[in-house]
C-alpha positions in Angstrom: -1.8 -13.4 9.2 -3.4 -13.7 12.6 -4.7 -11.7 15.6 -1.3 -10.3 16.3 -1.6 -7.9 13.3 -5.2 -7.0 13.0 -4.6 -3.8 11.0 -2.8 -5.4 8.0 -5.2 -8.3 8.3 -8.1 -5.9 7.8 -6.4 -4.1 4.9 -5.6 -7.3 3.1 -9.2 -8.5 3.7 -10.5 -5.3 2.1 -8.2 -5.8 -0.9 -9.3 -9.4 -1.3 -12.9 -8.3 -1.4 -12.1 -5.7 -4.1 -10.2 -8.4 -6.1 -13.0 -10.9 -5.6 -15.5 -8.4 -6.9 -13.6 -6.9 -9.8 -11.2 -9.6 -10.7 -7.9 -8.8 -12.4 -7.0 -6.8 -15.5 -8.2 -3.3 -14.7 -5.7 -0.4 -14.5 -4.4 0.5 -11.1 -6.7 3.6 -10.7 -9.8 1.4 -10.7 -8.5 -0.6 -7.8 -7.5 2.6 -6.0 -11.0 3.9 -6.2 -12.6 0.6 -5.2 -10.2 0.1 -2.3 -10.9 3.6 -1.0 -14.7 2.7 -1.0 -14.0 -0.6 0.7 -11.9 1.0 3.4 -14.8 3.4 4.1 -17.3 0.5 4.3 -15.1 -1.3 6.8 -14.2 1.8 8.8 -10.5 1.4 8.0 -9.0 4.8 8.6 -6.9 5.9 5.7 -5.4 8.9 3.9 -5.0 8.7 0.1 -2.2 9.9 -2.1 0.0 10.9 0.8 3.0 13.0 0.0 6.2 11.8 1.6 9.4 13.9 2.1 12.6 12.9 0.4 15.8 14.4 2.0 19.2 14.6 0.4 22.1 15.7 2.6 19.7 17.2 5.1 17.6 19.1 2.6 14.1 18.4 1.4 13.9 17.7 -2.3 11.2 19.4 -4.3 9.7 16.3 -6.0 6.4 14.4 -6.1 6.8 11.2 -4.1 4.0 9.6 -2.2 2.1 6.5 -1.1 -1.3 5.4 -2.4 -2.6 5.1 1.1 -1.6 5.3 4.7 -4.0 3.4 6.9 -4.2 3.5 10.7 -1.6 6.3 10.5 1.1 3.5 10.5 0.7 1.3 7.5 1.8 2.3 4.0 -0.3 0.6 1.3 0.9 0.6 -2.3 -1.1 -0.8 -5.2 -0.1 -2.4 -8.5 -1.9 -4.1 -11.3 0.9 -6.0 -13.1 1.6 -9.5 -14.2 4.2 -10.0 -11.5 5.8 -7.9 -8.9 9.4 -6.9 -9.8 12.2 -5.8 -7.5 11.6 -2.1 -8.1 8.1 -2.3 -6.8 9.3 -4.0 -3.7 12.1 -1.4 -3.3 9.7 1.5 -3.7 7.6 0.2 -0.8 10.7 -0.1 1.3 11.7 3.5 0.4 8.2 4.7 1.3 8.8 3.2 4.8 12.1 5.0 5.0 10.5 8.4 4.0 7.6 8.0 6.5 7.0 7.3 10.1 5.1 4.1 9.2 6.4 0.8 10.6 4.6 -1.5 8.1 4.2 -1.5 4.4 1.9 -3.6 2.2 2.4 -4.0 -1.5 -0.8 -5.3 -3.1 -0.9 -6.6 -6.7 -4.3 -6.9 -8.4 -2.8 -8.0 -11.7 -3.0 -11.8 -11.2 -6.0 -14.1 -10.9 -5.6 -14.1 -7.1 -4.5 -11.1 -5.0 -0.8 -10.9 -4.5 0.5 -9.2 -1.4 3.8 -8.6 0.4 4.3 -7.2 3.9 7.3 -5.2 4.8 8.5 -4.2 8.3 10.5 -1.0 8.8 13.9 -1.7 10.2 15.7 0.5 12.6 18.5 1.1 10.1 
């Protein structure tokens, strides 16, 4: 991380503060609430529980599908509190990017002794 991506740097910094304060082991909902507060304290613009459309053969599906946060109108933020990130959590973040107009996705895992994070870039495919 560096000055070339200040938005994801700010989001990860907020997540690190939440992890440093709470530690690991809480359910995901606790981290969602704490991170929303931390985003507010740091003036990180965000929308929470954002519904994302899923289309099938040109038609919208009537289903619940959404990201935990969209920050800066362009960064999908997905939280987990698991022992280790599996392929399906990574795939879900990639699918969120495909279903949205966001160009960057962050997958944050609060389930380990240090914050785990993974950054995804939306491809043109």
